[in-house]
Backbone and ligand atoms as CSV (ligand in chain L), in Angstrom:
chain,resi,resn,atom,element,x,y,z
A,1,MET,N,N,109.979,123.928,54.095
A,1,MET,CA,C,111.243,123.331,54.521
A,1,MET,C,C,111.718,122.329,53.468
A,2,LYS,N,N,113.020,122.346,53.171
A,2,LYS,CA,C,113.560,121.395,52.187
A,2,LYS,C,C,113.505,119.977,52.754
A,3,THR,N,N,113.315,119.028,51.843
A,3,THR,CA,C,113.209,117.637,52.282
A,3,THR,C,C,114.451,117.203,53.058
A,4,ARG,N,N,115.615,117.652,52.562
A,4,ARG,CA,C,116.871,117.238,53.195
A,4,ARG,C,C,116.907,117.687,54.681
A,5,ASN,N,N,116.452,118.910,54.882
A,5,ASN,CA,C,116.425,119.419,56.255
A,5,ASN,C,C,115.439,118.654,57.133
A,6,LEU,N,N,114.350,118.262,56.505
A,6,LEU,CA,C,113.340,117.507,57.238
A,6,LEU,C,C,113.927,116.184,57.720
A,7,TYR,N,N,114.688,115.522,56.825
A,7,TYR,CA,C,115.326,114.263,57.216
A,7,TYR,C,C,116.306,114.480,58.367
A,8,LYS,N,N,117.037,115.592,58.283
A,8,LYS,CA,C,117.979,115.911,59.378
A,8,LYS,C,C,117.227,116.022,60.702
A,9,LEU,N,N,116.102,116.712,60.615
A,9,LEU,CA,C,115.294,116.926,61.815
A,9,LEU,C,C,114.790,115.601,62.381
A,10,ILE,N,N,114.301,114.743,61.496
A,10,ILE,CA,C,113.797,113.443,61.935
A,10,ILE,C,C,114.918,112.640,62.588
A,11,GLY,N,N,116.086,112.700,61.967
A,11,GLY,CA,C,117.253,112.000,62.518
A,11,GLY,C,C,117.582,112.474,63.913
A,12,LEU,N,N,117.532,113.776,64.077
A,12,LEU,CA,C,117.850,114.371,65.369
A,12,LEU,C,C,116.843,113.951,66.440
A,13,VAL,N,N,115.572,113.991,66.068
A,13,VAL,CA,C,114.517,113.599,67.008
A,13,VAL,C,C,114.695,112.135,67.408
A,14,ALA,N,N,114.998,111.282,66.410
A,14,ALA,CA,C,115.193,109.858,66.686
A,14,ALA,C,C,116.370,109.667,67.627
A,15,LEU,N,N,117.416,110.448,67.433
A,15,LEU,CA,C,118.596,110.348,68.273
A,15,LEU,C,C,118.252,110.696,69.723
A,16,PHE,N,N,117.535,111.796,69.895
A,16,PHE,CA,C,117.160,112.186,71.258
A,16,PHE,C,C,116.268,111.147,71.910
A,17,ALA,N,N,115.350,110.609,71.114
A,17,ALA,CA,C,114.429,109.612,71.647
A,17,ALA,C,C,115.200,108.392,72.136
A,18,SER,N,N,116.212,107.965,71.384
A,18,SER,CA,C,116.948,106.777,71.808
A,18,SER,C,C,117.786,107.076,73.042
A,19,VAL,N,N,118.355,108.261,73.115
A,19,VAL,CA,C,119.115,108.636,74.308
A,19,VAL,C,C,118.207,108.641,75.528
A,20,ALA,N,N,117.001,109.186,75.361
A,20,ALA,CA,C,116.054,109.256,76.471
A,20,ALA,C,C,115.670,107.856,76.938
A,21,THR,N,N,115.511,106.923,75.996
A,21,THR,CA,C,115.141,105.559,76.358
A,21,THR,C,C,116.240,104.904,77.172
A,22,VAL,N,N,117.471,105.084,76.740
A,22,VAL,CA,C,118.596,104.492,77.468
A,22,VAL,C,C,118.618,105.029,78.896
A,23,GLU,N,N,118.421,106.333,79.035
A,23,GLU,CA,C,118.439,106.917,80.377
A,23,GLU,C,C,117.330,106.357,81.256
A,24,ALA,N,N,116.161,106.158,80.662
A,24,ALA,CA,C,115.028,105.685,81.449
A,24,ALA,C,C,115.264,104.272,81.979
A,25,GLU,N,N,116.045,103.498,81.248
A,25,GLU,CA,C,116.279,102.117,81.686
A,25,GLU,C,C,117.281,102.027,82.828
A,26,GLU,N,N,118.154,102.998,82.896
A,26,GLU,CA,C,119.166,102.955,83.948
A,26,GLU,C,C,118.699,103.725,85.165
A,27,VAL,N,N,118.059,103.032,86.070
A,27,VAL,CA,C,117.572,103.687,87.267
A,27,VAL,C,C,118.659,103.607,88.330
A,28,GLU,N,N,119.083,104.768,88.764
A,28,GLU,CA,C,120.136,104.803,89.766
A,28,GLU,C,C,119.501,104.894,91.149
A,29,LYS,N,N,119.968,104.062,92.073
A,29,LYS,CA,C,119.372,104.096,93.405
A,29,LYS,C,C,120.405,104.451,94.460
A,30,ASP,N,N,119.958,105.165,95.459
A,30,ASP,CA,C,120.815,105.511,96.577
A,30,ASP,C,C,121.073,104.245,97.400
A,31,PRO,N,N,122.342,103.872,97.565
A,31,PRO,CA,C,122.626,102.620,98.270
A,31,PRO,C,C,122.151,102.623,99.727
A,32,LEU,N,N,122.104,103.783,100.342
A,32,LEU,CA,C,121.677,103.846,101.743
A,32,LEU,C,C,120.180,103.678,101.916
A,33,SER,N,N,119.422,104.457,101.167
A,33,SER,CA,C,117.973,104.453,101.370
A,33,SER,C,C,117.241,103.582,100.361
A,34,GLY,N,N,117.890,103.244,99.252
A,34,GLY,CA,C,117.220,102.468,98.218
A,34,GLY,C,C,116.310,103.318,97.348
A,35,MET,N,N,116.324,104.623,97.601
A,35,MET,CA,C,115.457,105.502,96.809
A,35,MET,C,C,116.031,105.732,95.421
A,36,ILE,N,N,115.168,105.871,94.448
A,36,ILE,CA,C,115.593,106.211,93.098
A,36,ILE,C,C,116.158,107.629,93.107
A,37,ILE,N,N,117.361,107.753,92.565
A,37,ILE,CA,C,117.977,109.077,92.522
A,37,ILE,C,C,117.493,109.800,91.270
A,38,ALA,N,N,116.709,110.826,91.485
A,38,ALA,CA,C,116.185,111.623,90.380
A,38,ALA,C,C,115.981,113.028,90.921
A,39,GLU,N,N,115.539,113.910,90.051
A,39,GLU,CA,C,115.334,115.276,90.478
A,39,GLU,C,C,114.501,115.326,91.765
A,40,ASN,N,N,114.920,116.138,92.701
A,40,ASN,CA,C,114.206,116.363,93.975
A,40,ASN,C,C,114.273,115.205,94.968
A,41,TRP,N,N,115.054,114.181,94.679
A,41,TRP,CA,C,115.031,113.041,95.604
A,41,TRP,C,C,115.561,113.414,96.981
A,42,ASN,N,N,116.494,114.359,97.005
A,42,ASN,CA,C,117.037,114.796,98.293
A,42,ASN,C,C,115.991,115.465,99.178
A,43,LEU,N,N,115.100,116.201,98.516
A,43,LEU,CA,C,113.997,116.854,99.236
A,43,LEU,C,C,113.103,115.812,99.883
A,44,VAL,N,N,112.819,114.773,99.122
A,44,VAL,CA,C,111.937,113.723,99.620
A,44,VAL,C,C,112.642,112.967,100.746
A,45,LYS,N,N,113.931,112.734,100.547
A,45,LYS,CA,C,114.694,112.059,101.584
A,45,LYS,C,C,114.676,112.886,102.873
A,46,ALA,N,N,114.844,114.189,102.730
A,46,ALA,CA,C,114.916,115.060,103.902
A,46,ALA,C,C,113.583,115.130,104.645
A,47,ASN,N,N,112.486,114.999,103.917
A,47,ASN,CA,C,111.181,115.199,104.542
A,47,ASN,C,C,110.413,113.915,104.835
A,48,CYS,N,N,110.741,112.861,104.148
A,48,CYS,CA,C,109.900,111.668,104.255
A,48,CYS,C,C,110.606,110.477,104.900
A,49,VAL,N,N,111.880,110.609,105.199
A,49,VAL,CA,C,112.573,109.454,105.776
A,49,VAL,C,C,112.961,109.753,107.223
A,50,VAL,N,N,112.310,110.772,107.770
A,50,VAL,CA,C,112.634,111.176,109.128
A,50,VAL,C,C,111.980,110.242,110.146
A,51,CYS,N,N,110.713,109.936,109.928
A,51,CYS,CA,C,109.940,109.176,110.919
A,51,CYS,C,C,109.907,107.687,110.614
A,52,HIS,N,N,110.037,107.344,109.367
A,52,HIS,CA,C,109.999,105.927,108.989
A,52,HIS,C,C,111.007,105.719,107.878
A,53,SER,N,N,111.238,104.468,107.565
A,53,SER,CA,C,112.151,104.172,106.464
A,53,SER,C,C,111.470,104.526,105.151
A,54,THR,N,N,112.146,104.260,104.072
A,54,THR,CA,C,111.558,104.546,102.761
A,54,THR,C,C,110.532,103.493,102.371
A,55,LYS,N,N,110.501,102.408,103.100
A,55,LYS,CA,C,109.648,101.276,102.716
A,55,LYS,C,C,108.212,101.702,102.477
A,56,GLY,N,N,107.719,102.591,103.341
A,56,GLY,CA,C,106.338,103.035,103.241
A,56,GLY,C,C,105.987,103.606,101.893
A,57,PHE,N,N,106.937,104.262,101.260
A,57,PHE,CA,C,106.538,104.846,99.978
A,57,PHE,C,C,107.237,104.250,98.766
A,58,THR,N,N,108.369,103.567,98.953
A,58,THR,CA,C,108.991,103.009,97.747
A,58,THR,C,C,108.311,101.721,97.318
A,59,GLN,N,N,107.490,101.159,98.186
A,59,GLN,CA,C,106.827,99.911,97.810
A,59,GLN,C,C,105.426,100.115,97.282
A,60,ILE,N,N,104.988,101.355,97.238
A,60,ILE,CA,C,103.656,101.575,96.687
A,60,ILE,C,C,103.735,102.455,95.451
A,61,ARG,N,N,102.719,102.365,94.631
A,61,ARG,CA,C,102.635,103.168,93.411
A,61,ARG,C,C,101.297,103.890,93.419
A,62,LEU,N,N,101.358,105.207,93.321
A,62,LEU,CA,C,100.125,105.991,93.350
A,62,LEU,C,C,100.178,107.082,92.292
A,63,ASP,N,N,99.010,107.550,91.909
A,63,ASP,CA,C,99.029,108.724,91.042
A,63,ASP,C,C,99.182,109.969,91.919
A,64,ARG,N,N,99.372,111.093,91.271
A,64,ARG,CA,C,99.680,112.323,92.004
A,64,ARG,C,C,98.617,112.668,93.044
A,65,LYS,N,N,97.360,112.479,92.652
A,65,LYS,CA,C,96.253,112.829,93.542
A,65,LYS,C,C,96.327,112.029,94.846
A,66,ASN,N,N,96.665,110.761,94.710
A,66,ASN,CA,C,96.724,109.926,95.901
A,66,ASN,C,C,98.003,110.142,96.696
A,67,TRP,N,N,99.081,110.530,96.019
A,67,TRP,CA,C,100.290,110.926,96.773
A,67,TRP,C,C,99.980,112.171,97.608
A,68,GLU,N,N,99.179,113.052,97.021
A,68,GLU,CA,C,98.788,114.255,97.744
A,68,GLU,C,C,97.988,113.877,98.989
A,69,LYS,N,N,97.113,112.878,98.829
A,69,LYS,CA,C,96.326,112.387,99.965
A,69,LYS,C,C,97.238,111.851,101.060
A,70,ILE,N,N,98.282,111.124,100.641
A,70,ILE,CA,C,99.226,110.565,101.614
A,70,ILE,C,C,99.889,111.704,102.397
A,71,ILE,N,N,100.294,112.736,101.692
A,71,ILE,CA,C,100.942,113.867,102.368
A,71,ILE,C,C,99.971,114.520,103.358
A,72,LYS,N,N,98.734,114.717,102.929
A,72,LYS,CA,C,97.712,115.269,103.833
A,72,LYS,C,C,97.548,114.377,105.065
A,73,LEU,N,N,97.518,113.072,104.800
A,73,LEU,CA,C,97.367,112.097,105.889
A,73,LEU,C,C,98.538,112.200,106.867
A,74,MET,N,N,99.751,112.311,106.317
A,74,MET,CA,C,100.948,112.453,107.150
A,74,MET,C,C,100.841,113.709,107.997
A,75,GLN,N,N,100.262,114.762,107.394
A,75,GLN,CA,C,100.185,116.035,108.108
A,75,GLN,C,C,99.087,116.018,109.162
A,76,GLU,N,N,97.941,115.426,108.823
A,76,GLU,CA,C,96.825,115.443,109.760
A,76,GLU,C,C,97.007,114.448,110.904
A,77,LYS,N,N,97.536,113.273,110.584
A,77,LYS,CA,C,97.582,112.220,111.585
A,77,LYS,C,C,98.962,111.991,112.189
A,78,ASN,N,N,100.009,112.209,111.390
A,78,ASN,CA,C,101.331,111.764,111.841
A,78,ASN,C,C,102.318,112.878,112.166
A,79,GLY,N,N,101.875,114.110,112.027
A,79,GLY,CA,C,102.722,115.209,112.459
A,79,GLY,C,C,103.729,115.709,111.443
A,80,LEU,N,N,103.494,115.423,110.156
A,80,LEU,CA,C,104.363,116.011,109.132
A,80,LEU,C,C,104.113,117.517,109.068
A,81,TRP,N,N,105.194,118.249,109.002
A,81,TRP,CA,C,105.136,119.707,108.946
A,81,TRP,C,C,104.653,120.192,107.574
A,82,PRO,N,N,104.225,121.483,107.506
A,82,PRO,CA,C,103.835,122.031,106.192
A,82,PRO,C,C,105.035,122.024,105.239
A,83,LEU,N,N,104.835,121.620,104.015
A,83,LEU,CA,C,105.950,121.486,103.083
A,83,LEU,C,C,106.129,122.712,102.197
A,84,GLY,N,N,105.115,123.584,102.182
A,84,GLY,CA,C,105.219,124.830,101.427
A,84,GLY,C,C,105.594,124.600,99.975
A,85,GLU,N,N,106.597,125.326,99.532
A,85,GLU,CA,C,107.011,125.246,98.122
A,85,GLU,C,C,107.615,123.899,97.767
A,86,MET,N,N,107.991,123.139,98.788
A,86,MET,CA,C,108.602,121.835,98.501
A,86,MET,C,C,107.554,120.815,98.061
A,87,GLU,N,N,106.302,121.057,98.471
A,87,GLU,CA,C,105.276,120.044,98.220
A,87,GLU,C,C,105.135,119.664,96.740
A,88,PRO,N,N,104.983,120.657,95.832
A,88,PRO,CA,C,104.877,120.248,94.421
A,88,PRO,C,C,106.110,119.502,93.919
A,89,LYS,N,N,107.281,119.852,94.436
A,89,LYS,CA,C,108.498,119.169,93.996
A,89,LYS,C,C,108.540,117.737,94.511
A,90,ILE,N,N,108.101,117.577,95.760
A,90,ILE,CA,C,108.038,116.230,96.337
A,90,ILE,C,C,107.036,115.387,95.554
A,91,LEU,N,N,105.898,116.011,95.216
A,91,LEU,CA,C,104.894,115.296,94.422
A,91,LEU,C,C,105.431,114.943,93.037
A,92,ASP,N,N,106.203,115.862,92.446
A,92,ASP,CA,C,106.818,115.571,91.141
A,92,ASP,C,C,107.652,114.310,91.234
A,93,TYR,N,N,108.477,114.250,92.258
A,93,TYR,CA,C,109.366,113.107,92.426
A,93,TYR,C,C,108.586,111.810,92.649
A,94,LEU,N,N,107.610,111.890,93.538
A,94,LEU,CA,C,106.838,110.680,93.858
A,94,LEU,C,C,106.054,110.199,92.640
A,95,GLU,N,N,105.450,111.157,91.927
A,95,GLU,CA,C,104.664,110.799,90.754
A,95,GLU,C,C,105.562,110.198,89.673
A,96,GLU,N,N,106.716,110.828,89.497
A,96,GLU,CA,C,107.637,110.414,88.443
A,96,GLU,C,C,108.245,109.032,88.717
A,97,ASN,N,N,108.623,108.795,89.966
A,97,ASN,CA,C,109.392,107.588,90.277
A,97,ASN,C,C,108.585,106.500,90.973
A,98,TYR,N,N,107.518,106.887,91.640
A,98,TYR,CA,C,106.689,105.895,92.323
A,98,TYR,C,C,105.229,106.084,91.932
A,99,GLY,N,N,105.054,106.449,90.676
A,99,GLY,CA,C,103.714,106.692,90.158
A,99,GLY,C,C,103.134,105.435,89.548
A,100,LEU,N,N,101.980,105.588,88.946
A,100,LEU,CA,C,101.349,104.425,88.326
A,100,LEU,C,C,102.035,104.104,87.011
A,101,SER,N,N,102.667,102.974,86.981
A,101,SER,CA,C,103.249,102.494,85.732
A,101,SER,C,C,102.742,101.075,85.590
A,102,ASP,N,N,103.361,100.308,84.714
A,102,ASP,CA,C,102.971,98.907,84.588
A,102,ASP,C,C,103.084,98.176,85.920
A,103,GLU,N,N,104.012,98.664,86.730
A,103,GLU,CA,C,104.284,97.982,87.988
A,103,GLU,C,C,103.083,97.928,88.918
A,104,HIS,N,N,102.115,98.844,88.732
A,104,HIS,CA,C,101.011,98.809,89.682
A,104,HIS,C,C,100.132,97.592,89.472
A,105,HIS,N,N,100.385,96.867,88.379
A,105,HIS,CA,C,99.653,95.613,88.219
A,105,HIS,C,C,100.348,94.473,88.948
A,106,ASN,N,N,101.537,94.777,89.464
A,106,ASN,CA,C,102.290,93.756,90.180
A,106,ASN,C,C,101.658,93.545,91.552
A,107,PRO,N,N,101.105,92.366,91.801
A,107,PRO,CA,C,100.407,92.137,93.060
A,107,PRO,C,C,101.336,92.175,94.264
A,108,LYS,N,N,102.653,92.100,94.020
A,108,LYS,CA,C,103.584,92.141,95.148
A,108,LYS,C,C,103.677,93.547,95.725
A,109,ILE,N,N,103.278,94.522,94.928
A,109,ILE,CA,C,103.359,95.891,95.423
A,109,ILE,C,C,102.108,96.196,96.238
A,110,ARG,N,N,102.368,96.504,97.484
A,110,ARG,CA,C,101.287,96.710,98.440
A,110,ARG,C,C,100.519,97.981,98.115
A,111,ARG,N,N,99.233,97.939,98.263
A,111,ARG,CA,C,98.434,99.149,98.116
A,111,ARG,C,C,98.331,99.841,99.473
A,112,PRO,N,N,98.365,101.145,99.509
A,112,PRO,CA,C,98.246,101.831,100.797
A,112,PRO,C,C,96.815,101.772,101.319
A,113,LEU,N,N,96.684,102.024,102.605
A,113,LEU,CA,C,95.370,101.935,103.225
A,113,LEU,C,C,94.671,103.279,103.170
A,114,LEU,N,N,94.240,103.640,101.987
A,114,LEU,CA,C,93.536,104.912,101.846
A,114,LEU,C,C,92.046,104.678,102.035
A,115,ASP,N,N,91.362,105.676,102.563
A,115,ASP,CA,C,89.922,105.487,102.741
A,115,ASP,C,C,89.172,105.768,101.447
L,1,HEC,C1,C,106.443,113.365,111.430
L,1,HEC,C2,C,106.604,111.981,111.053
L,1,HEC,C3,C,106.387,111.595,109.588
L,1,HEC,C4,C,106.874,112.198,108.467
L,1,HEC,C5,C,107.787,113.401,108.383
L,1,HEC,C6,C,106.376,111.437,107.340
L,1,HEC,N1,N,105.616,110.383,107.783
L,1,HEC,FE1,FE,104.817,108.909,106.620
L,1,HEC,N2,N,104.162,107.946,108.286
L,1,HEC,C7,C,104.317,108.396,109.593
L,1,HEC,C8,C,103.696,107.444,110.495
L,1,HEC,C9,C,103.664,107.566,112.021
L,1,HEC,C10,C,103.171,106.420,109.685
L,1,HEC,C11,C,102.394,105.184,110.110
L,1,HEC,C12,C,103.275,104.188,110.795
L,1,HEC,C13,C,104.337,103.644,109.880
L,1,HEC,O1,O,104.035,103.146,108.768
L,1,HEC,O2,O,105.547,103.672,110.271
L,1,HEC,C14,C,103.484,106.749,108.310
L,1,HEC,C15,C,103.143,105.974,107.212
L,1,HEC,C16,C,103.393,106.296,105.901
L,1,HEC,C17,C,102.915,105.562,104.746
L,1,HEC,C18,C,102.143,104.278,104.764
L,1,HEC,C19,C,100.650,104.617,104.690
L,1,HEC,C20,C,99.798,103.393,104.502
L,1,HEC,O3,O,98.583,103.584,104.571
L,1,HEC,O4,O,100.298,102.298,104.287
L,1,HEC,C21,C,103.309,106.241,103.637
L,1,HEC,C22,C,103.039,105.886,102.191
L,1,HEC,C23,C,104.033,107.425,104.086
L,1,HEC,N3,N,104.062,107.414,105.470
L,1,HEC,C24,C,104.577,108.355,103.232
L,1,HEC,C25,C,105.228,109.499,103.663
L,1,HEC,C26,C,105.747,110.501,102.754
L,1,HEC,C27,C,105.676,110.445,101.240
L,1,HEC,C28,C,106.322,111.463,103.526
L,1,HEC,C29,C,106.968,112.742,103.058
L,1,HEC,C30,C,106.133,113.683,102.343
L,1,HEC,C31,C,106.158,111.061,104.932
L,1,HEC,N4,N,105.470,109.885,104.952
L,1,HEC,C32,C,106.619,111.769,106.022
L,1,HEC,C33,C,104.969,109.539,109.988
L,1,HEC,C34,C,105.602,110.445,109.140
């Protein structure tokens, strides 16, 4: 590859990276539920805000494995229906938006009562 083309490529990558950073900083939230609006959020809203408010899950941060545990817990103890094909999408959303980030070091964020 010619050097000039390589520089073009680097420029392009840098451009995308900066656009991605700007997007990540602007978190859009649903004014009604307070949920972060991102891919699949409607699915989560439809399935997880039926019995309780969003407080139960927007205030905690878990990795995917533990979000899966929460869903199992909801199903075994609280009567959540089978989610089928929606489950991985719901997990994607929860992991992406309420996953372990720096925020999990924030002591104000409550830890769930997992066994
Ligand atoms: C059929 C009813 C129902 C549905 C649907 C439901 N939950 Fe729950 N959930 C409950 C009940 C009951 C509790 C315990 C009492 C409470 O916190 O209101 C609870 C509690 C929770 C808690 C707190 C657990 C803890 O240990 O602090 C989380 C987190 C949670 N739910 C997440 C979810 C998620 C995510 C979904 C969607 C996949 C969901 N729930 C769907 C009934 C439900």
